[in-house]
N, C-alpha and C positions, 0 to 999 in steps of 0.2 A: 637567545638574543644574539644580535649581530655583534661580532667582536670588533674592537677598534681596528684591527688589521684588515678584516673584511671590509669595514667601512672605508678605509683608505684605498683598498683594492677596487672598490666600486668606481673610483675615478678612472682607473685604467680600463676597467671593463666597459664603461660607458663610452670610452674613446675620446673624452674631452674633460678638461678640468672644469669644475663647477664655478659659477660666478662667485666673487667675494661676498661673504655675508649670507650666502644661500646654503641651506642645509643639504647635505649630500644624502641621496636616497640609499637605504640599505642595499647591500650587494644582491640579496636574493630578489629584491624588487627589480633591480636592473636586469638580472638574468631572466626573470619572469617576462619582462616586457620585450627583451631582445628575442627570446624564443617565440613569444606570441606573434611578434612582427614577422618572423620567418615562417611561421605556420600560415599566417594570413596571406603572405606573398607567394606561398607555394614552394619556398626554398626547402621547407620541411613539409612534404605533401601528405594529404590525408591518406591513411593506410600504411604510411611508412613508419619507420622506427626512429626515435631520437638517438643521437649518439650515446654510448654508454656513459654512466656517471663519471667514471674515471677520466674520460675524454673531456667532458664538460668541466670538470674540476680544473684540468690543465688549461682549457681554452679561456676560462674566466678567472684563472688564478684564485680559485675559491676552495673552501673546505667542502668535504662531502656533505656535511650537515647543511651548509648553505645551498648547495645544489638541490638537495632533497627537498628543502623548504620551497624552492622555486617550482620544482616539479609538482609538489603537493598543491600549490596555489593554482597552477595551470590545470591540474586534474580536477580540482573543485569547480573550475569554470567550464568543465565539460569538454575540453579540447583533447585531453589525453586519457588513456586507460593504461594503468601500470600493471603489468602481468609478471608475477615472480618467475624468474628464470628466462623470461622472454624480452624484458625491457619495457620501454614506454612507447605505446602505439598512438599515433595521431588519429583521432576519430572524428574531428570536426575542425573547421577553420574559423568558425564564429561560435560564441557562447550560445547554446541552445536556449530557446524561450522556455521558461519554467512556468507550469501551471499548478495550482494547489487547490485541493478540495477542502472546504472548511465545514466541518460537522460539529455543531455546538453540543449536541446531546444524542442519546440513543434513539429518541423519537425521530430525529431527522434521518437517521440511518435506515429506519423502517420505510419511510417515504410512502406509506399507504394513504389513499384519500380518507378523509374523516368519516365518510359514510359507509366504509367497509366493515365487515364483521365476519366472524368465524361461525360456521355451522358444524358443530361436532358430529362426526359419524361414528367414531368408536374411541375407546381408551382402554389400554391394558398394559401389563408388564411384558417386556420383550427382552431377549438376550441377544447381544450383538454377535452376529456371525462375521465371517471374514469380510464380506462385502460391506455390511453396515459399519463395521469397525473402521474400515478404510474411509468411508464417507464421513463418519463422525470424529475421526482421528482419536479413537479410543482403543482400549485393549479388547481383543476377542473375549467374549464371555461377560463383558460389562452389562449390568442390568439397567434398563431404562424404563420409565413409564412413558408410553407413547400415546399422544393425543392426535388423532387423525381428524382433519376437518376440511371442509370446502370453504374457501374464502369467497364471499359474495359482496355485492354492492347493491344498494337500493335503486341505483340508476340504470342497471342493465340486467336482463334476465339470465345471461350466460355467466357461469362462475368465472371468477378471476384466476383461480388456481386451486391446487390441492396442497395442504400443509400437513406435514408430520412433525410434531413437536416432541422431542426426546428430552425428558426431564428426569433428574435424579429421583428415584422412587420416594424419598422422604418428603418431596414436595407435591405428591400426587393429589392432595386435597384441593389444589387450586381449581379442579374441575367442579367443585361444589360451590364456588363463589357465584353470587347472584349476577355479577357483571362479567362473568368469565368470557362470554362470546365477544364482548366489545373492548376488553382490556388486554393489553399485551401481557403474556404470561410472566415475563421477567418482572413486570411491575407488581403482579399479584404475589410473586414469591417474596419480593421485598416487603410488601404490605402485610402479608400473612405470617412470614417466617423471619423477617428482619434481615434477609440476605440481600445486600445491595449489589447492583451491577456496577463494577468498577472498570470493566473493559469489555468491548464487544468487537468481534471480527466478522467481516462480511465478505462472502465469496460469490461470484456470479460465473456461470459457465453455460455454454450451449448444450442442449440435450435433446432427447426425444421422449414423447409421451409413452410411458410403459403401458403394456396391455391392461394392467389392473386399474389404470386411471382413465382409460379411454372413455368408458361409459359415463362415469360421474362427471367428467369434464366436457362431455359431448363433443369429442373430437376423435379422429381416427388414430388407432394405435400406430406408433412410430412417427407421427407427425412432429414437426419442429417445436421445440419448447425452450424455455429459459429457466434454469434452476438457480435458486437463491439459497445459500446456506448461511445462517446467522448463528454465531456462537457467543454465549454469554458467560462471563467469568466473575466470580464473587470476590470478596475481600481477601480471601486466602489464596486466590489464583486458581481455584477449582472451577472447572468447566461444568456448570450445573444445568445448562440448557442448550440445546441445539434445535433449530427449526430448519426444515428442508421444505421449500415451497417450489412447486413446479407450475409454471405459467405457460399455457398454450400460446403460440405466436399470435401477435396482434391483440392479446387480451390485457397486457400490462406493459407499461413503459416506465423504466427507472430513469429519472432525471437528476443530474447533479450540476451544480454551478461551480465553475472554477474561476479563479482570479489570477491574472497574470502578475507575477512578481516583478517589481522594478529591478532593472539590472544594477548590479553594484558598480559604482564608479571605477573606471580604470585607474590603476596605479602605475606610476612611473612616467 
């Protein structure tokens, strides 16, 4: 909290006495606004460093705590980056526009059309080698039950992609479910074994079609692709399923909606 002394100092830092009966702004807000004004005007240019904290303390006749609170506020607005040992760097003159993606459930994260389904090709136990362990973020030697499948849609003759689902071996019986091809595996795990998905992580990266998938996907080996990795975590935090899907270019588009956040009102 701002001390009475700092509250009184804010009058001097602002450069004018407040009007009678009007509340005085906390000193950290006065410092915040003064520095933001200097950043916007170019007095403190983008790419430059702010004066050291000790100099700001002397300039505004403020405690180090108060100065740090002001710098924290400016940093949260996206104008500064504070680097230990290097100081505060000005990175923008205006608050960046923020966009957020809202995902209400795991089904939205999947984002596959309703008429798609998996066509299982094989299923067997595998042991993670170095490359697979790196992809799945697991230990080398971890045992997985792998379900390999082609994802198809009734509306197009070409496959959408190839999916390898890596499941903890104790859940391998999901392949026997009658609706296995149309139901997400994490949903089958919850229904059959009572393991709920409490967290999911989604990764996307550009890749190329490996030679082993060129024929089933009906594309040339090495052609551009998009790889999706989805990780599912249970109530205990255990990663019980990973799916790795490779989509040839132009076969699948991932769409997300983002909403612009309203800017916070300026203080000071």
